[in-house]
C-alpha positions in Angstrom: 0.0 0.0 0.0 1.2 3.5 -0.9 1.5 4.7 2.7 3.7 6.8 5.0 3.0 6.6 8.7 4.7 9.2 10.9 4.7 9.9 14.6 5.8 13.1 16.2 9.0 11.6 17.7 10.0 10.2 14.3 9.8 13.3 12.1 13.5 14.2 12.4 14.9 10.8 11.7 12.6 9.5 8.9 14.0 11.5 6.0 16.5 8.9 4.9 14.0 5.9 5.1 10.8 7.3 3.7 11.7 7.0 0.0 13.1 3.5 0.6 9.8 2.4 2.2 7.8 3.9 -0.7 10.1 2.1 -3.2 9.6 -1.2 -1.4 5.8 -1.0 -1.4 5.2 0.7 -4.7 7.8 0.0 -7.3 7.3 -2.9 -9.6 10.2 -5.3 -10.3 11.1 -3.8 -13.7 11.1 -0.2 -12.6 13.6 2.1 -14.3 15.8 4.5 -12.5 14.2 7.3 -10.6 16.0 10.4 -9.5 15.9 11.3 -5.8 16.2 15.1 -6.4 13.1 17.0 -5.4 13.1 20.7 -6.2 10.9 22.8 -3.9 10.2 26.1 -5.5 7.3 28.5 -5.7 8.1 29.4 -9.3 7.9 26.6 -11.8 8.5 26.6 -15.5 7.2 24.0 -17.9 10.1 22.0 -19.4 10.1 21.9 -23.1 7.9 19.0 -24.2 9.6 16.3 -26.3 7.3 15.5 -29.2 7.8 12.3 -31.1 6.1 10.7 -34.0 3.1 8.7 -32.9 2.5 5.6 -34.9 -1.3 5.2 -35.5 -3.6 3.2 -37.7 -6.1 5.7 -38.9 -8.2 2.9 -40.4 -9.4 2.2 -36.8 -11.9 4.5 -35.1 -10.1 7.7 -34.3 -11.7 7.9 -30.8 -9.0 5.6 -29.5 -6.4 8.2 -30.1 -7.5 10.3 -27.2 -11.2 9.7 -26.4 -11.6 6.2 -25.2 -8.8 6.1 -22.6 -7.7 9.4 -21.0 -3.9 9.0 -21.2 -2.1 12.1 -22.3 -0.1 11.6 -25.5 3.4 13.0 -25.7 2.4 15.3 -28.6 -0.5 16.8 -26.6 -0.5 19.9 -24.4 -0.8 19.5 -20.7 -4.4 19.9 -19.4 -5.3 23.0 -17.5 -6.2 22.3 -13.9 -9.0 23.7 -11.8 -6.5 25.2 -9.2 -4.9 27.6 -11.6 -4.0 30.8 -9.6 -4.5 33.0 -12.6 -8.3 32.3 -12.6 -8.9 31.2 -9.1 -8.5 34.6 -7.4 -11.7 36.0 -8.8 -13.6 32.8 -8.2 -12.4 32.7 -4.6 -13.1 36.3 -4.0 -16.7 35.8 -5.3 -17.1 32.8 -3.0 -15.8 34.7 0.0 -18.1 37.7 -0.6 -21.1 35.4 -0.6 -20.3 33.1 2.2 -17.5 34.4 4.5 -17.0 37.1 7.0 -15.7 40.6 6.5 -12.2 39.7 7.5 -11.9 36.9 5.0 -13.3 39.2 2.3 -10.6 41.8 3.0 -7.9 39.1 2.8 -9.2 37.9 -0.5 -9.4 41.4 -1.9 -5.8 42.1 -0.9 -4.6 38.9 -2.4 -6.5 39.5 -5.6 -4.6 42.7 -6.5 -1.2 41.1 -6.2 0.6 40.0 -9.4 0.6 36.3 -10.2 4.2 35.8 -9.2 3.6 37.2 -5.8 0.5 35.0 -5.3 2.5 31.9 -6.3 5.2 32.8 -3.8 2.7 33.4 -1.0 0.7 30.3 -1.9 3.8 28.1 -1.7 5.0 29.6 1.6 1.6 29.4 3.3 0.7 25.9 2.2 4.2 24.5 2.9 4.1 25.8 6.4 0.7 24.2 7.0 1.8 20.9 5.4 5.0 20.7 7.4 3.1 21.4 10.6 0.7 18.6 9.9 2.8 15.9 8.2 6.3 16.8 9.3 9.3 18.2 7.3 10.6 14.7 6.4 7.3 13.7 4.7 7.3 16.9 2.5 11.0 16.6 1.7 10.5 13.0 0.4 7.2 13.4 -1.4 8.9 13.7 -4.8 10.8 10.5 -4.3 7.5 8.8 -3.5 5.8 10.1 -6.7 8.8 8.9 -8.8 8.6 5.5 -7.0 4.9 4.9 -7.4 4.5 5.8 -11.1 5.9 2.5 -12.5 3.6 0.7 -10.1 0.6 2.6 -11.4 1.5 1.8 -15.0 1.9 -1.9 -14.2 -1.4 -2.1 -12.3 -3.4 -0.3 -15.0 -2.0 -2.7 -17.6 -2.8 -5.7 -15.4 -6.4 -4.4 -14.8 -6.8 -4.1 -18.6 -5.8 -7.8 -18.9 -8.5 -8.7 -16.4 -6.1 -9.5 -13.6 -8.5 -10.1 -10.7 -6.1 -8.7 -8.1 -5.4 -5.4 -10.0 -8.5 -3.5 -9.0 -8.0 -4.2 -5.3 -4.3 -3.1 -5.6 -5.4 0.0 -7.4 -7.9 0.8 -4.7 -4.9 1.0 -2.3 -3.0 3.4 -4.5 -5.7 5.6 -6.0 -8.2 7.9 -4.3 -11.8 6.9 -4.9 -12.7 9.4 -7.7 -9.6 8.5 -9.7 -10.2 4.8 -9.3 -13.8 5.0 -10.5 -12.7 7.1 -13.5 -10.0 4.7 -14.7 -12.0 1.5 -14.0 -14.8 2.9 -16.1 -12.4 3.7 -19.0 -10.9 0.3 -18.8 -14.3 -1.4 -18.9 -15.0 0.6 -22.1 -11.8 -0.7 -23.7 -12.6 -4.3 -22.7 -16.0 -4.1 -24.4 -14.3 -3.1 -27.6 -11.6 -5.8 -27.2 -8.9 -3.3 -26.7 -6.0 -3.8 -24.3 -3.9 -1.1 -22.5 -0.2 -1.6 -22.2 1.8 1.0 -20.2 5.5 0.6 -19.5 7.7 3.1 -17.6 11.4 3.0 -18.7 12.7 5.7 -16.5 11.6 8.5 -14.2 13.9 11.6 -13.7 13.9 15.1 -12.2 10.9 14.9 -9.9 9.9 18.5 -9.0 7.2 19.8 -6.6 5.1 22.0 -8.9 2.0 23.0 -6.8 1.0 22.5 -3.2 -2.5 22.9 -1.7 -4.0 22.3 1.7 -7.5 21.6 3.1 -8.4 22.3 6.7 -11.6 21.2 8.4 -13.7 18.1 8.7 -12.7 15.2 6.4 -16.4 14.7 5.4 -16.7 18.2 4.0 -13.9 17.6 1.5 -15.0 14.0 0.6 -18.3 15.6 -0.4 -16.6 18.4 -2.3 -14.5 16.0 -4.3 -17.4 13.7 -5.1 -15.7 10.6 -3.6 -16.9 7.3 -4.9 -18.2 6.2 -1.5 -20.5 9.2 -1.2 -23.7 9.3 -3.3 -24.4 12.5 -5.2 -27.4 13.3 -3.0 -25.6 12.7 0.2 -22.6 14.7 -1.0 -24.9 17.6 -1.9 -26.6 17.5 1.5 -23.1 17.5 3.2 -21.9 20.4 1.1 -24.9 22.4 2.3 -23.7 22.2 5.9 -20.3 23.8 5.2 -18.9 27.1 4.1 -15.8 26.7 1.9 -13.3 29.5 1.9 -10.2 29.3 -0.4 -7.4 31.7 -0.7 -3.9 31.1 -2.2 -4.7 27.4 -2.6 -5.5 26.9 1.1 -9.1 25.9 1.5 -10.9 25.8 4.9 -14.3 24.1 5.5 -16.4 25.1 8.5 -20.0 24.6 9.5 -22.1 27.6 8.8 -22.8 28.1 12.5 -19.0 28.1 13.3 -17.6 31.6 13.5 -14.0 30.5 12.8 -12.6 32.6 9.9 -10.1 31.4 7.2 -7.3 33.5 8.8 -7.9 31.9 12.2 -8.0 28.5 10.6 -4.7 29.0 8.9 -3.1 30.2 12.2 -4.4 27.1 13.9 -3.1 24.8 11.1 0.4 26.4 11.1 0.4 25.9 14.9 -0.4 22.2 14.4 -3.9 22.5 15.9 -6.1 21.6 13.0 -7.2 18.7 10.8 -5.3 19.0 7.5 -5.2 17.2 4.2 -2.4 18.0 1.7 -2.4 17.8 -2.1 0.8 18.1 -4.1 1.5 18.1 -7.8 4.8 16.5 -8.7 6.2 17.0 -12.2 8.2 14.1 -13.5 10.3 13.7 -16.7 9.2 10.2 -17.8 10.3 8.0 -20.6 7.4 5.6 -21.2 5.5 3.7 -23.8 1.8 3.8 -24.1 0.0 1.4 -26.4 -3.6 0.5 -27.2 -3.8 -3.0 -28.7 -6.9 -4.5 -30.4 -7.2 -8.3 -30.7 -9.0 -9.2 -34.0 -9.3 -12.8 -35.2 -6.6 -13.8 -32.7 -4.1 -11.3 -34.0 -2.9 -8.3 -32.0 -3.2 -5.0 -33.9 -1.6 -1.9 -32.4 -3.9 1.1 -32.5 -1.8 3.7 -30.7 1.9 3.5 -30.0 3.4 6.4 -28.2 7.0 5.7 -27.0 8.5 9.0 -25.9 9.9 11.1 -23.1 7.6 13.7 -21.8 6.6 15.7 -18.6 3.9 13.9 -16.5 2.2 15.5 -13.5 1.2 13.2 -10.6 -1.1 14.6 -7.9 -0.7 13.0 -4.5 -3.2 13.5 -1.7 -2.7 12.7 2.0 -5.5 11.3 4.2 -6.7 13.8 6.7 -4.3 14.3 9.6 -5.1 15.7 13.0 -1.8 17.4 13.9 -2.9 17.8 17.5 -2.6 14.0 18.0 0.5 12.5 19.6 1.4 10.2 16.7 -0.6 11.4 13.7 -0.7 8.8 10.9 -1.5 9.3 7.2 -1.3 7.8 3.8 -0.4 9.3 0.4 -2.6 8.3 -2.5 -2.6 9.1 -6.2 -5.4 11.6 -6.7 -4.9 12.7 -10.3 -2.7 12.0 -13.3 -1.9 14.9 -15.8 -4.8 16.9 -14.2 -7.4 14.5 -15.6 -10.0 15.0 -12.8 -9.0 18.6 -12.1 -9.4 19.7 -15.8 -12.8 18.0 -15.9 -13.9 19.9 -12.8 -12.7 23.1 -14.4 -14.6 22.5 -17.6 -17.8 21.7 -15.6 -17.4 24.8 -13.5 -16.9 27.0 -16.6 -20.0 25.4 -18.2 -22.1 26.1 -15.1 -20.9 29.7 -15.0 -21.7 30.2 -18.6 -25.2 28.9 -18.1 -25.8 31.1 -15.1 -24.5 34.1 -17.1 -27.2 33.5 -19.7 -30.0 33.6 -17.2 
């Protein structure tokens, strides 16, 4: 299981062992080399994408080139996530004006006028302080190694699930969050109905880099409902969301019951002081050399539909389980919450569609 368990007395000594534990639990036997360098920086630049010729059989339905299974090809642009600071400032300010107190509105207004570079710096600094207070410095320093270690395991399990390996779904449920597991299992079922098999192989993983960092404070149920976790029905999730006020500034989101007067600013101070329930999400950018193939079996003969063997940037989003930092020995697990912003970009598109519809009214 892709897990890190940390107690308060271990935080200063675990740095050298965390990556090795992750590697033992998560790396498949044929894993390529993974760099252990993790660059923590508020400013990130997109590395130049390496485009390669993609061998395709255009006689086969074109939907398999990007529609049937949501794996990003090396020649495609990276998806745009929901948590983009360039667009989120206005959305967050609107949300705060409607739901939060005067103090939070003033904070949001002040943040909104800052240039993007300043918002990125503030966001990184704030969320890193909250994350280190909750999970420990060692966990945050080794998270990039964990992402590099788990990617080959993810590729192996998705390929096994596509071949109807009965153990693969259970293994994936220990690595993926609920929403991501539901999405990929649905896509794999669609491939199987069309007699198409997925084959993913990771040759090497290099240069892991912490790209974005976000934190959630407040009850775990509030964020499970907000993310639409698979275990929560849409009706139940909607009713749960009605009970909470969500305030988000600089990538730090706080959920509080409407009757609770705790402001976003007070919640952040409590989280930095290690006195709040926190969940952490990180986006780790990896330089990956991998091969992605879709293979159709027709009349007993394998026919390759898509063959993308290239080096490209891949973004893996990891999410911790909720941690109560006030506990003596807080425990948590990292899970893969998104790959190349698949879920995040879908939420962004849905949000923009809803806003466009409301604007027409």
